[in-house]
DRENMAR-131147 format. One record per atom (N, C-alpha, C): residue in three letters; x, y, z. Coordinates in steps of 0.2 Angstrom, whole numbers, plus 5000, padded with zeros to 4 digits. Last residue first. Layout:
<markols>
ALAXYZ/...
</markols>
This chain:
<markols>
ARG370338194665/ARG370938154665/ARG371538204663/LEU369238224679/LEU369638274674/LEU370238214674/TYR367438264683/TYR367938214681/TYR368538244677/ASP366438334693/ASP366738334684/ASP367438274686/LEU365038384702/LEU365638334702/LEU365838344697/ARG364438554707/ARG364438494703/ARG365138454704/VAL363338674712/VAL363938634713/VAL363838574709/GLY362838834705/GLY362938784708/GLY363538744710/ASP363039004702/ASP362538964700/ASP362538894702/PHE363139114716/PHE363539054713/PHE362839024709/THR363739274723/THR363239234719/THR363439184717/ALA363939434733/ALA364139364729/ALA363639314729/ASN363839514742/ASN363939534734/ASN364039494730/VAL363839434753/VAL363239464751/VAL363239514745/CYS365339434755/CYS365039384753/CYS364339394750/SER365839524762/SER365739564758/SER365239504753/SER366239454775/SER365439504776/SER365339514767/THR366839314773/THR366939384771/THR366239424773/ARG366739174772/ARG367339204775/ARG367239294777/PRO365439054771/PRO365539134767/PRO366139154776/LEU365538904767/LEU365638924772/LEU365738994769/ILE364738774761/ILE365038834758/ILE364938884764/THR364738614759/THR364638634763/THR365138704760/VAL363938444753/VAL364538504751/VAL364338564755/TRP363938294753/TRP363438344757/TRP364238394754/ILE363638154740/ILE364138194746/ILE363838234750/SER363137994734/SER363238094735/SER363738104740/GLU363537864734/GLU363137894727/GLU363137984728/ASP365337834739/ASP364437814741/ASP364237884733/LYS366437794735/LYS366037734735/LYS365137764735/ASP367237884744/ASP367437874736/ASP366837834733/ALA367037924757/ALA366437924752/ALA366637914745/ASP368137914767/ASP367437844766/ASP366937864762/LEU369038004767/LEU368038014770/LEU367737974770/ASP370037974760/ASP370037984767/ASP369337984770/GLU369337984747/GLU369537914749/GLU369437924755/LEU368938124746/LEU368238064746/LEU368538004749/LEU370238174744/LEU369738194750/LEU369238134752/GLU370738124733/GLU371138084739/GLU370538094744/SER369738184724/SER369638094723/SER369938084730/VAL369638304723/VAL369338284730/VAL369438224727/GLY370338484714/GLY370238394715/GLY370138364723/LEU369238614712/LEU369538574716/LEU369438504717/ASN368638764705/ASN368938684704/ASN369238654707/LEU367738874705/LEU368138864707/LEU368238794708/ASN367339014692/ASN367238924694/ASN367838934697/SER366639164687/SER367239104687/SER366839044691/LYS365839284676/LYS365739254680/LYS366539194682/ARG366339444675/ARG366339394671/ARG366139344677/ASN365639604682/ASN366239544681/ASN365939494679/GLY364739714672/GLY365039684677/GLY365539644675/GLY364839874665/GLY364839834665/GLY365039784669/GLY364940044662/GLY364440024670/GLY364439924667/SER366040064654/SER365240074653/SER364740044656/ALA366940114663/ALA366640144659/ALA366040134656/ILE367339974666/ILE367040004670/ILE366840064667/THR367539894652/THR367039874658/THR366839934661/ARG368639984649/ARG368139984647/ARG367539964650/ARG369639934659/ARG369340014658/ARG368540014654/ARG369639794667/ARG369639804661/ARG369139884660/VAL370039774680/VAL370739734673/VAL370239754666/VAL370139754697/VAL369939784693/VAL370139784684/HIS369939684713/HIS370539674706/HIS369939694699/ALA370139604729/ALA369739674723/ALA370239694716/LEU370239434727/LEU370639514729/LEU370139564723/ARG369539304730/ARG369439334725/ARG369639424727/VAL369539134735/VAL370039194738/VAL369839264731/PHE368838974738/PHE368739044733/PHE369239104739/THR369938844745/THR369338904746/THR369438944740/GLY369538664751/GLY369938714749/GLY369538774749/ALA369038544757/ALA369038534752/ALA369638604747/PHE369038494775/PHE369238554769/PHE369138534764/GLU369038364780/GLU368338404778/GLU368538444772/ARG370338334786/ARG370338324780/ARG369638354780/TYR370838514795/TYR370338464795/TYR370238424787/SER371338624795/SER371838584799/SER371538514797/PRO370738724787/PRO371038674784/PRO371338614787/GLY369138714796/GLY369638744792/GLY369938704789/ALA368038754810/ALA368138704803/ALA368738754800/ASN367638794820/ASN368338784820/ASN368438744814/THR366038744817/THR366238784822/THR366938724822/GLU365238674810/GLU365238724807/GLU365938764811/ASN365138484808/ASN365238544814/ASN365538594811/VAL365038414798/VAL364538394804/VAL364538464810/LEU365338404781/LEU365438424786/LEU364938434791/ASN365538344768/ASN365438284774/ASN365538334781/VAL366738474762/VAL366238394760/VAL366138354767/PHE366738634759/PHE366938574764/PHE366438514761/VAL367538794757/VAL367138744754/VAL367438664760/ASP367538954760/ASP367738884762/ASP367238834758/PHE367839124753/PHE367239074755/PHE367739004754/LYS367839294750/LYS368239234752/LYS367639194755/VAL368339444742/VAL367739394743/VAL368139354744/THR368539604739/THR368639554741/THR368239484743/PHE367439704726/PHE367839684734/PHE368039624734/ASP366739774715/ASP367539754717/ASP367639744725/GLY365239714710/GLY365739774713/GLY366439734715/LYS364639554712/LYS364339634710/LYS364639664715/VAL365339414708/VAL365339474713/VAL365439534709/GLU364939254704/GLU364839304701/GLU365039364710/ILE365239084699/ILE365239144704/ILE365339204701/GLY364838984692/GLY364439024690/GLY364639064696/TYR365238844703/TYR365038854696/TYR364838924697/VAL366338714709/VAL365738754713/VAL365638814708/VAL366538564708/VAL366838634706/VAL366038674709/LEU367538434711/LEU367338474715/LEU367438534709/VAL368338304704/VAL368438404704/VAL367638394707/GLU369138164702/GLU368638184702/GLU368738254704/GLU370338114690/GLU370538164697/GLU369638184696/GLU370837964682/GLU370638034684/GLU370338074688/GLU371737874680/GLU371837904675/GLU371537984677/GLU371437784694/GLU371937814694/GLU372237854688/ILE369837754690/ILE370337794697/ILE371037824697/GLU370037694679/GLU369637764680/GLU369937794686/ARG370537584683/ARG370837634678/ARG370637704679/LYS369737524692/LYS370237544694/LYS370637584689/THR368037614690/THR368437544689/THR369137574690/ARG366737684700/ARG367337684695/ARG367737614694/TYR365537734706/TYR365937664704/TYR366437654699/PRO365037864705/PRO365137814711/PRO365537744711/LYS364737964695/LYS365037914694/LYS365437874699/PRO364338084699/PRO363938044692/PRO364237984690/ARG363638114714/ARG364238084710/ARG363938064703/TYR362638224719/TYR362638184718/TYR363238184714/VAL362338344734/VAL362538354726/VAL362838274725/LYS361638444743/LYS361838364744/LYS361938354737/ILE362438594752/ILE362038554745/ILE362138474747/THR362338714763/THR362538654762/THR362038634757/ILE362938874769/ILE362438824763/ILE362638764764/PRO363139024775/PRO363238974776/PRO362438914771/ASN362539184767/ASN362639144773/ASN362839064769/LYS362839234755/LYS362839284762/LYS362739234766/LEU362739214741/LEU363339184746/LEU363339214752/SER361239164733/SER361739214735/SER362239154742/ARG361139104716/ARG361039094722/ARG361539134727/GLY361039114701/GLY361139184707/GLY360939164713/GLU360438954702/GLU360539004698/GLU360439084702/LEU359838844707/LEU360238884712/LEU360738934709/ARG359038784696/ARG358638784702/ARG359238824709/ASN359338734682/ASN359138814686/ASN359338824692/SER359738574684/SER360038634680/SER359938694684/LEU359938534701/LEU359638504695/LEU359738594692/LEU360138484716/LEU360538484710/LEU360638504703/GLN359138544729/GLN359338504723/GLN359538514718/LEU359638544745/LEU359438594740/LEU359638554732/ARG358838564761/ARG359138524757/ARG359038544749/PHE359338604775/PHE358938624770/PHE359438604765/ILE359338474788/ILE359538504784/ILE359238554779/GLU358438414797/GLU358838484799/GLU359238514796/ASN357438304793/ASN357338384790/ASN357538434791/ASN357738194797/ASN357438234801/ASN357338314797/THR358438134786/THR357838114788/THR357238164792/GLU359638244788/GLU359238224782/GLU358538224784/ARG360038204801/ARG359938264799/ARG359538274794/THR360538074798/THR359938064804/THR359838144802/LYS361638094786/LYS361138054785/LYS360338064791/LEU362438164795/LEU362138184791/LEU361438164787/ILE362638064805/ILE362438124809/ILE362038144803/HIS363337954796/HIS362737924802/HIS362337994803/LYS364338034792/LYS363738024787/LYS363237984790/ALA365138034803/ALA364838084801/ALA364338084796/THR365437894807/THR364837944811/THR364537994808/LYS366337864796/LYS365537834799/LYS365037874802/PRO367337974801/PRO366837944794/PRO366237934794/PRO367338044815/PRO367537964810/PRO366937964804/VAL368038224812/VAL367438164817/VAL367738104812/SER369038274806/SER368838304812/SER368538254816/PRO370138154797/PRO369538204797/PRO369338214804/ARG371838244794/ARG371238184796/ARG370438194796/PRO372938304782/PRO372438314788/PRO371938244788/ARG374538264779/ARG374038254777/ARG373638254781/ARG375938304779/ARG375338344783/ARG374738334780/ASN377238314773/ASN376938244777/ASN376338264783/LEU377338394767/LEU377138344762/LEU377038294767/TRP377638514775/TRP376938504776/TRP376738434769/THR379038504776/THR378838484780/THR378038474778/LEU380238514765/LEU379338534765/LEU379138484770/ASP381638614769/ASP381138564771/ASP380538574768/THR382338684754/THR382238684762/THR381638604763/LYS383838694742/LYS383338644745/LYS383138654753/GLU383738834732/GLU384238814739/GLU383638764742/ASN383538854717/ASN383238854726/ASN383538814729/THR384438924703/THR384038874706/THR383838904713/TYR384839004687/TYR384439004693/TYR384438944698/GLY384839014673/GLY385339034676/GLY385239024684/LEU383838964664/LEU383739024666/LEU384239044670/LYS384038834665/LYS384238864658/LYS384138934660/THR383638804677/THR384338784677/THR384638834670/THR382238824676/THR382638864679/THR383338854678/ASN381138804662/ASN381838754664/ASN382238824669/LEU380438874657/LEU380138804659/LEU380538754661/VAL380238984649/VAL380538994657/VAL380238914661/ASP380138984635/ASP380738994637/ASP380838984646/SER378838974633/SER379238904634/SER379938924634/VAL378439104635/VAL378139044640/VAL378639004638/LYS379739214628/LYS379239184630/LYS379239124634/ILE380139374626/ILE380339324630/ILE379539294630/LYS380939514622/LYS380239464621/LYS380439414622/VAL381939634628/VAL381839584626/VAL381239544625/LEU382739824626/LEU382039754626/LEU382139714624/GLN384139854635/GLN383739814629/GLN383239784631/LEU384739894648/LEU384139924644/LEU383939914637/ASN385239784653/ASN385739814648/ASN385339884644/GLU384739714661/GLU385039754664/GLU385439784660/ASP383239714650/ASP383539694655/ASP384139714657/TYR381339744649/TYR381939784650/TYR382439714654/PHE380139634641/PHE380439654647/PHE381139704646/TYR378539564635/TYR379039614634/TYR379439644640/PHE377839394632/PHE377939464634/PHE378639514635/TYR377039274622/TYR377539304625/TYR377439354629/SER376639104620/SER376439164623/SER377039214625/ASN377038974617/ASN377039044610/ASN376839114616/LEU376438874625/LEU376938904625/LEU377138954620/TRP374938924623/TRP375138934631/TRP375938964630/VAL374738874612/VAL374538974613/VAL374738954619/THR375138764611/THR375438794608/THR375338884610/ASP375238644626/ASP374638694621/ASP375338744618/ASN375438544636/ASN375738554630/ASN375238584625/ILE375938594653/ILE375438624648/ILE375438604640/PRO376938554661/PRO376138544662/PRO375738554656/LEU378038474660/LEU377838504655/LEU377238514657/HIS378338404671/HIS378838474669/HIS378638504663/MET377638364683/MET377238394677/MET377838414674/GLY377738254694/GLY377838234686/GLY377738274681/HIS377338294705/HIS376538274702/HIS377138244696/LEU378538354710/LEU378138304714/LEU377338264712/ASP378738424703/ASP379338384703/ASP378838314707/ARG377838534702/ARG377938474696/ARG378538434698/TRP378038594715/TRP377138554714/TRP377438524707/VAL379138674713/VAL379138594719/VAL378438544715/ASP378938734705/ASP379438704703/ASP379338634708/TRP378038834711/TRP377738784705/TRP378338734702/ILE378738854722/ILE378238804724/ILE377938784717/ARG379538964716/ARG379838904719/ARG379338834722/ASP378539044715/ASP378839034710/ASP379238954711/LEU378239084729/LEU377839064725/LEU378039014716/ASN379539134731/ASN379139074735/ASN378739034730/ALA379439244725/ALA379839194723/ALA379839144725/HIS378339324728/HIS378339274723/HIS378939244720/HIS378939374740/HIS378339334742/HIS378239304734/PRO380039434737/PRO380239394740/PRO379539344740/TYR379239534730/TYR379839494727/TYR379939444733/PHE378639614741/PHE378339564735/PHE378639524731/CYS379339684748/CYS379139634749/CYS378939544745/PRO379339814742/PRO379839744741/PRO379639674744/ASP377939874735/ASP378039824744/ASP378739794740/TRP377739884723/TRP377939944728/TRP378139924734/ALA376639784719/ALA377539774718/ALA378039844718/ALA375439814720/ALA375939774726/ALA376539774724/SER374639904715/SER374939934718/SER375539884723/TYR373639814708/TYR374039864705/TYR374539904707/PHE373139744718/PHE373839704712/PHE374339754709/ALA373339754735/ALA373039784730/ALA373339754724/GLY374039714746/GLY373439694745/GLY372939714738/MET375339794746/MET375439714744/MET374439704743/ASN374939924751/ASN375139904745/ASN375039844743/GLU373039924753/GLU373839944747/GLU374439964754/ARG371839874754/ARG372339854756/ARG372839874753/GLY370839974748/GLY371039924744/GLY371639874749/PRO370940094757/PRO370540064753/PRO370339984750/ASN371740044771/ASN371640074764/ASN371140064761/SER371840004783/SER371640034784/SER371440074778/ALA372839884782/ALA371939864783/ALA371539934781/LEU373939874770/LEU373839884777/LEU372839884776/GLY374539704767/GLY374239764765/GLY374039794771/VAL374739544773/VAL375339604773/VAL375139684771/TRP373439474770/TRP373839484775/TRP374439544776/TYR373539484755/TYR373139544760/TYR373339514765/HIS374639434751/HIS374639484749/HIS374339524753/VAL374239294758/VAL374739324759/VAL374739394756/THR372939274747/THR373039274757/THR373739324758/ASN373639254735/ASN373139304738/ASN373139324744/HIS374439124736/HIS374539204734/HIS374139254737/PRO374138994744/PRO374339064750/PRO374339124746/ALA372639044735/ALA372939034742/ALA373339004742/LYS372539064721/LYS372039094726/LYS372239094732/GLU373739034717/GLU373439054716/GLU373239094719/VAL373538874721/VAL374038894724/VAL374038984723/THR372438824712/THR372438824719/THR372838884722/GLY372338954700/GLY372338884701/GLY372338904711/PRO370739054693/PRO371339034694/PRO371538974698/GLY369839074682/GLY369839024685/GLY370739024688/ASN369139154669/ASN369339194674/ASN369239114680/CYS369439184652/CYS369239154657/CYS369639184662/PHE369139244635/PHE369239244641/PHE369139184646/GLY369239204621/GLY369539194624/GLY369739204632/ASP368339324616/ASP368039244615/ASP368439194621/GLU369239414614/GLU368739404619/GLU368339354621/GLY371039354610/GLY370339384607/GLY369639374616/PRO371739194613/PRO371739264613/PRO370939264609/TYR371439094630/TYR371539114624/TYR371439184620/LEU371939044645/LEU371739104642/LEU372039114635/PRO371238914655/PRO371638924649/PRO371339004645/CYS371438934673/CYS371238914667/CYS371438934660/GLY372838834681/GLY372238904683/GLY371938874675/MET373738764689/MET374138834684/MET373438864681/PHE373138664694/PHE373638724697/PHE373838774695/LEU372138614688/LEU371938644695/LEU372438684697/GLU372638574677/GLU372138624676/GLU371938644682/PRO373538484680/PRO373938534680/PRO373138594678/LYS372938384694/LYS373138404687/LYS373338464685/LYS373038384707/LYS373438354706/LYS373338354699/ALA372638484718/ALA372838514714/ALA373338444710/ALA372338444731/ALA371638484727/ALA372038494719/SER373538374739/SER372738344738/SER372238394733/ILE374638474734/ILE374538404734/ILE373638374732/VAL374438604737/VAL374838594733/VAL374838494730/GLN373138624745/GLN373338674739/GLN373738654734/ASN373538524758/ASN372838534753/ASN372838564746/TYR374838564760/TYR374738514758/TYR374138494753/MET374538704765/MET374838684760/MET374838624756/PHE373538654776/PHE373338694770/PHE373838694766/ALA374638624785/ALA373838554782/ALA373738594774/LEU375238704787/LEU375438644784/LEU375138614782/ASN374338804795/ASN374538814788/ASN374938754784/ALA374238734805/ALA373438734800/ALA374038754794/ASP375238724812/ASP375038654811/ASP374438674804/VAL375338854813/VAL375838834810/VAL375738764807/GLN374338884823/GLN374438924817/GLN374838884812/GLU374838814834/GLU374138774830/GLU374038824823/GLN375838874837/GLN376038804833/GLN375338784829/GLY375439044837/GLY375738984839/GLY376038934834/GLU373539044835/GLU374239074837/GLU374639014838/ALA372039094827/ALA372539054830/ALA373239074830/VAL371439204820/VAL371139144823/VAL371439084827/ILE371539364821/ILE371839304823/ILE371639264824/GLU370539434812/GLU371139444812/GLU371639384815/MET369339404803/MET369539354809/MET370439374808/GLU369639474789/GLU369039484795/GLU369439454801/GLY370439404782/GLY370439474781/GLY369939514787/ASP370839274779/ASP370139314778/ASP370139364778/TYR372139164775/TYR371739234780/TYR371139244776/ASN372939044777/ASN372239054774/ASN371839104776/LEU373939094783/LEU374139064775/LEU373339054768/ASN374339184793/ASN373739154792/ASN373839134782/VAL376139194799/VAL375639214795/VAL375039154794/VAL376039214817/VAL376339184813/VAL375839204807/HIS376539384824/HIS376039324823/HIS376239294817/LYS377139514822/LYS377139484829/LYS376939394828/PHE376339574811/PHE377139554810/PHE377239504815/HIS375039644811/HIS375239564810/HIS375939534812/THR375239764811/THR375039724819/THR375039654817/PHE375739804801/PHE376239804805/PHE376039764811/GLU375239814786/GLU374739794792/GLU375239754796/ARG376039934776/ARG375839884779/ARG375539884786/GLN376440074771/GLN375940044767/GLN376039974770/SER377840084772/SER377440104777/SER376740084777/ASP379339974770/ASP378539994765/ASP378040034773/VAL380839934768/VAL380239964772/VAL379840004767/PHE382039924761/PHE381439854761/PHE380839884765/PRO383039994763/PRO382540014759/PRO382039964757/GLY382939984781/GLY383340024776/GLY382939994770/GLU381939834787/GLU382339874787/GLU382639914780/LEU381039744787/LEU380739774788/LEU381439834791/CYS381339634778/CYS380839684775/CYS380739734779/ILE382239544785/ILE382439584782/ILE382039644779/ASP381239474792/ASP381539534796/ASP381939564790/PRO379739434787/PRO380439444784/PRO380839484789/PHE378439374796/PHE378639424791/PHE379339424791/LEU378739194800/LEU378339284802/LEU378639314797/MET378839084795/MET378239074794/MET378039174798/SER380039014793/SER379939064792/SER379239094788/GLU379938874800/GLU380438924803/GLU380538994799/PRO378738784793/PRO378838824800/PRO379438874803/ASN378738844778/ASN379238824781/ASN378938854788/ASP377938924769/ASP377738864769/ASP378038824776/TRP378639054767/TRP377839054772/TRP377738984772/ASN380039074762/ASN379739024762/ASN378939004769/TRP380339214752/TRP380139204761/TRP379639164758/PHE381839174744/PHE381039174743/PHE380939184751/PRO382939334737/PRO382839284743/PRO381939254742/LEU383839334719/LEU383239354723/LEU383539294730/ALA385639314717/ALA384939294717/ALA384439334723/PHE387239364710/PHE386839374714/PHE386139354713/THR388239344701/THR387839274704/THR387339294709/ASP388639464694/ASP388339414690/ASP387839364694/ASP388839604701/ASP388539534704/ASP388339484701/GLY388639744701/GLY389139714699/GLY389239644700/ILE387639804706/ILE388239804711/ILE388739744709/LEU386639814696/LEU386839864697/LEU387439864704/SER386639664691/SER387139694688/SER387239774692/GLY385739624702/GLY386339604702/GLY386939634697/LEU384639684698/LEU384839704703/LEU385739674703/ILE384239644684/ILE384639704684/ILE384839704691/ARG383939504687/ARG384539524683/ARG384939584683/GLU382939514694/GLU383539484698/GLU384139504695/HIS382239574685/HIS382239594693/HIS382939594694/PHE382139444677/PHE382439524675/PHE382539574679/HIS381439364686/HIS382039334683/HIS382639404681/LEU380239414686/LEU380739424693/LEU381339394689/TYR379639414675/TYR379539454678/TYR380239474685/MET379539284674/MET379839314669/MET380039364672/ARG378839204684/ARG379439204682/ARG379639244679/HIS377639284680/HIS377939314687/HIS378539284687/PHE377239204669/PHE377439304668/PHE377839314675/PRO376939084674/PRO377639104669/PRO377639174668/PHE375939104684/PHE376439084686/PHE377139094681/PHE374839144676/PHE374939164679/PHE375739154683/LEU374339094663/LEU375039144663/LEU375239164669/TRP373039034666/TRP373638994667/TRP374439034665/ASN372339144678/ASN372339104672/ASN372939064672/GLY372339244687/GLY371639214686/GLY371739154681/HIS373139384679/HIS373039334684/HIS372539294684/ILE373639454668/ILE374039394670/ILE374039354677/ASP372839494655/ASP372839524663/ASP373239444666/ILE372439614644/ILE372839554646/ILE372739564655/SER371139654634/SER371639644637/SER371939594639/ALA370439634617/ALA370339614623/ALA371039634626/SER370639684604/SER370339754608/SER370339724616/SER371939624594/SER371039624597/SER371139684600/HIS373239604590/HIS372339594585/HIS371739574589/LYS373739564604/LYS373939624598/LYS373339574594/GLN372739654617/GLN373039614616/GLN373339614607/ASP373139814627/ASP372539764625/ASP373139714620/TYR373739844642/TYR373939824637/TYR373439784636/ALA373139854656/ALA373339934654/ALA373439924648/GLY372539764666/GLY372139764658/GLY372439854655/THR373239764677/THR372439814677/THR372239804669/CYS374239684677/CYS373739654683/CYS373039714681/PHE375039734668/PHE374939674667/PHE374439654670/THR375339864675/THR375239884670/THR374939804666/CYS375939824685/CYS375239874687/CYS374839844679/HIS377339774683/HIS376739744685/HIS376039774684/LEU377939914680/LEU377639864675/LEU377239804678/GLN377739984690/GLN377239994686/GLN377339934681/ALA379039914697/ALA378439914701/ALA377639924695/GLN380039964688/GLN379939904689/GLN379139864692/ARG379840104690/ARG379540064682/ARG379639994683/SER380440114700/SER379640134701/SER379440114692/PHE381640054701/PHE381240014705/PHE380340044705/SER382340064684/SER382340104690/SER381540054695/ARG382540004673/ARG382739954677/ARG382639994686/PRO382040114663/PRO381640064666/PRO381939994669/ASP382140284668/ASP382740234667/ASP382240164668/SER381340384672/SER381340374663/SER381940294661/HIS381540374684/HIS380840334681/HIS380940334675/PRO383240374692/PRO382540414688/PRO382140354686/LEU383640274704/LEU383840274695/LEU383040334695/SER383640234718/SER383840304714/SER383640304708/LYS383040094717/LYS382740154721/LYS382840234719/MET384340044714/MET383940054710/MET383340074711/ILE385040074726/ILE385240104718/ILE384540094715/THR384539984734/THR384540064736/THR384740094731/LEU384839864730/LEU383839894729/LEU383939984732/ALA385939834732/ALA385739844725/ALA385139874723/LYS386139854747/LYS386539914740/LYS386339914734/THR385439764750/THR385139804753/THR385539874747/TYR386139644745/TYR385539664743/TYR385239714746/LYS387139664752/LYS387139664746/LYS386439684742/ALA386839634765/ALA387239704763/ALA387139704756/VAL386239524764/VAL385939574766/VAL386139634763/TYR387639434762/TYR387239444757/TYR386639494759/ASP388139464773/ASP388539494766/ASP388039494762/HIS387339394783/HIS387539474783/HIS387839514777/ASP386439264776/ASP386939294781/ASP387039384779/LEU384739214779/LEU385139264775/LEU385639284780/LEU383739114783/LEU384439104781/LEU384739154779/HIS382539164779/HIS382639174788/HIS383539134788/VAL382439164764/VAL382339244769/VAL382939234776/PRO383339034757/PRO382639084760/PRO382739124765/ARG384039104740/ARG383939054748/ARG383439094752/ARG384439054726/ARG384039094728/ARG383939044735/VAL385939074716/VAL385539004720/VAL385139064725/ARG386439074699/ARG386339104704/ARG385739054710/LEU387638954691/LEU387038954694/LEU387039014700/GLY389239014687/GLY388838964689/GLY388038974692/SER390039084679/SER389939114687/SER389539064689/LYS390439014668/LYS390639024671/LYS390739054678/SER389138954663/SER389738904663/SER390138944669/SER388039024661/SER388239004670/SER388638974669/ASP387239114649/ASP387739074650/ASP388039064655/PRO385539154647/PRO386239154651/PRO386939104648/PHE384539134632/PHE384739094639/PHE385539134641/GLN383839264626/GLN384439224625/GLN384339194630/TYR382439314617/TYR382739304622/TYR383439264623/ASP382539444602/ASP382239374606/ASP382439364612/VAL382439624606/VAL382739544604/VAL382439494606/PRO381539754599/PRO381539704605/PRO381839654601/VAL381739934600/VAL381739884595/VAL381839824599/ALA381140084605/ALA381240014607/ALA381439964602/SER380340184601/SER380940194599/SER381240094600/ALA379240184608/ALA379040204601/ALA379840184598/GLU379340144621/GLU378740114616/GLU379040114609/ASP380040264625/ASP380140214626/ASP379840164620/SER378840384624/SER379740384619/SER380340314618/LEU377940324633/LEU378040344626/LEU378540344620/PRO378540274648/PRO378440334644/PRO378640304636/PRO377440144653/PRO377940164650/PRO377940254648/CYS375940154662/CYS376240144656/CYS376940164657/CYS375040184673/CYS375440134674/CYS376040134669/ASN373740264678/ASN374240264672/ASN374940244675/VAL372240234686/VAL373040254687/VAL373240244680/LEU370840274694/LEU371040274687/LEU371740284689/LEU369840214706/LEU370440264707/LEU370740234700/ASP368740164709/ASP368540244713/ASP369240264709/PRO368740034708/PRO368340064703/PRO368440144704/ARG370640024708/ARG370240004710/ARG369440054706/GLY371440034696/GLY371740014702/GLY371239974707/TYR371040044679/TYR370740054686/TYR371140004690/SER372040144666/SER371740074667/SER371540084676/ASP372540194651/ASP372740204660/ASP372040154660/HIS373540104639/HIS373340164642/HIS373040174648/CYS374540064627/CYS374440054634/CYS373940124637/THR374840004614/THR374039994615/THR373940044622/THR375939974610/THR375540034605/THR374940054610/LEU376339834613/LEU376339894616/LEU376339954614/ASN375039724614/ASN375239764608/ASN375439834611/PRO375639554622/PRO375339644621/PRO375539674616/SER375039404618/SER375539444616/SER375339514617/ILE374739244615/ILE374439294618/ILE375039354620/GLU374539144599/GLU374939164606/GLU374439224608/SER373939134587/SER374339064589/SER374639094599/ALA372239174582/ALA373039194584/ALA373139144587/ILE371039044579/ILE371439124580/ILE372139124582/THR370738954579/THR370938964572/THR371039034571/LYS370838784587/LYS370738854587/LYS371038884581/HIS370638654591/HIS370438664584/HIS370238744586/ALA371538634603/ALA371638594596/ALA371238614590/GLY371538694614/GLY371638704610/GLY371738694603/ILE370738534620/ILE370338644622/ILE370838684615/ASP371738464621/ASP371038474615/ASP370638544615/GLU372538534630/GLU372938524623/GLU372138504619/TYR371738514642/TYR372238584640/TYR372338584632/THR370538384641/THR371238414643/THR371338494640/THR369338314642/THR369738344640/THR370138384643/THR368438144640/THR368738204645/THR369238234640/THR366638134633/THR367538144631/THR367838174636/THR365338164631/THR365538094633/THR366338074635/THR364538294638/THR364738264634/THR365138194637/THR362938364637/THR363338344639/THR364038314633/THR361738514636/THR362138464634/THR362538434637/THR360738594644/THR360538504646/THR361138454640/SER361238704654/SER361038684648/SER361038604650/ASN361538784664/ASN360838744661/ASN360538734658/ALA362938824661/ALA362638774666/ALA361938744665/ALA362938834644/ALA362938864652/ALA362838814655/PRO364538744637/PRO363738744637/PRO363838794643/LYS365938854634/LYS365638784639/LYS364838814637/ARG366638984634/ARG366438934627/ARG366038864628/HIS366939044645/HIS366139044643/HIS366038994634/ASP367938994660/ASP367838994651/ASP366938974648/GLY368138984670/GLY367639024670/GLY367539034662/GLY368838824673/GLY368638894674/GLY368038914673/LEU368638714664/LEU368638764660/LEU368638844665/ILE368538534664/ILE368438594668/ILE368938644666/ASN367138424656/ASN367838454656/ASN367938534660/LEU366538284663/LEU366438334659/LEU367238374661/ILE365838144657/ILE366338154661/ILE366638224658/SER364238074661/SER364538104657/SER365338144661/GLY362838014667/GLY363637974668/GLY364338004665/SER362038094663/SER361938034659/SER362738014660/LEU361538204670/LEU362138214668/LEU362238144663/GLU360138184669/GLU360438244666/GLU361138234663/LEU359838074674/LEU359738084666/LEU359838144667/ASN360238074686/ASN360438034681/ASN360538044673/TYR359338164694/TYR359938204691/TYR360538144687/ALA358238084691/ALA358238154688/ALA358938174687/LEU358638004700/LEU358537974694/LEU358438034690/ARG358838054711/ARG359238034709/ARG359538024703/ASN357538084715/ASN357938154714/ASN358738124712/LYS356737994717/LYS356638024711/LYS357138064709/ASP357937844722/ASP357537914725/ASP357437944717/MET358237684721/MET358437734718/MET358037794719/
</markols>
């Protein structure tokens, strides 16, 4: 055993570390503190003595920043919040009308398109004073993605991106939006369509979004004759065409939903708790991409923040936002079914967290996360479609034995700039250029039970973006050729995508910076496919995909284990 390996073992002591996204309640990255237990969401919340849920204080809505240079007011009229008396959510009675059935956009018939067109036209004609209006629907999303509301019992803001509230909040939002649309045309069976960009038959921009009330002038129309790139970076405009891009998308979906997301913490995002100390910034795999990447792909490139779809504060002004998020909502259920996660998080803070929405009867409704875990109870279902990507497990670009021989030879000949993964050696390391790091595995020889119960997780930690920039980089394991490296090959572990995103009015006003975040990627299956699951170390390569990575730094890379 070499001295570097020995030093690394002494530092980690074979510990099993917890995954918390960008949670600052953990010991610092350069701390020598270790733990010998595996922690889950439930354990994280077990010792909390603060408020038992995340919820907005409706009396605190204030101006917020859509971009650092753009102060926006997305708040509802003061008279609404002062007079509205909320009621608790009640599940709809679907016994007579049956479930609403959401269908894929490429299979919509003429009658459905006519109904949706009529409903959206009416919604857009309603005055802004009506909370059912399209403008109020769009601004509602803006309030919760720019930190316009403070939490109850705290001055901390609420942001529904980058944490475990992402999926449940957007399900609530679509649920009421859908009901309002149906009510406006007197059809309680009306359901939103979903743009299933994960299906080869629906990887072009939806035709329905190019007609009538669905048109938005703030889109990058040059993209729409091409297959969507689910791993889009915003700079390499067209990297693949036709079937090549379709195949890359299918492999990417396999990685994001199956391989890299076998635990709730990896798919759902980090746990957000009440108050300033409860902050975290660690989106799950699918929120990073395809969620962020499709937003960016649709938004107009010449706009400062790629508005409308490319910026969170303006995204819901594009009618295509709703089919996009309807598919993400569907993917959440697909993931839960595939992994048997029907109660993905058994944490009272998550389950009790709630938001307020106006329903189709102009009634303000309080709805909890625990209310939205069963779509049948919510009165809708998704039409079944082929999950082609389930069978698109990627293969290594180079035979694993050959790759390891090449990497070993390069190391011996000092052809790789070798960085030692010890405490503070990488603190503030720039992401401007590609970087390859040798990472030692704390537990190269796990028992059969450990392999079955634990997910090995690759963590790029302490990521910080200085300024409000969209940043993207991809992560690979045992990569020998950076040319054409991408999700089509097994070496691809995942991607970090941060859209230009400002959430704190106070932070901007005071000149404060962004909090650090972590990228957590499940790699147990990947290491097995690369014949590296019994190796003492692996090579991790980070490839910057945007020029704005010059504004990004990270503190290091490590391997953790998540039970």
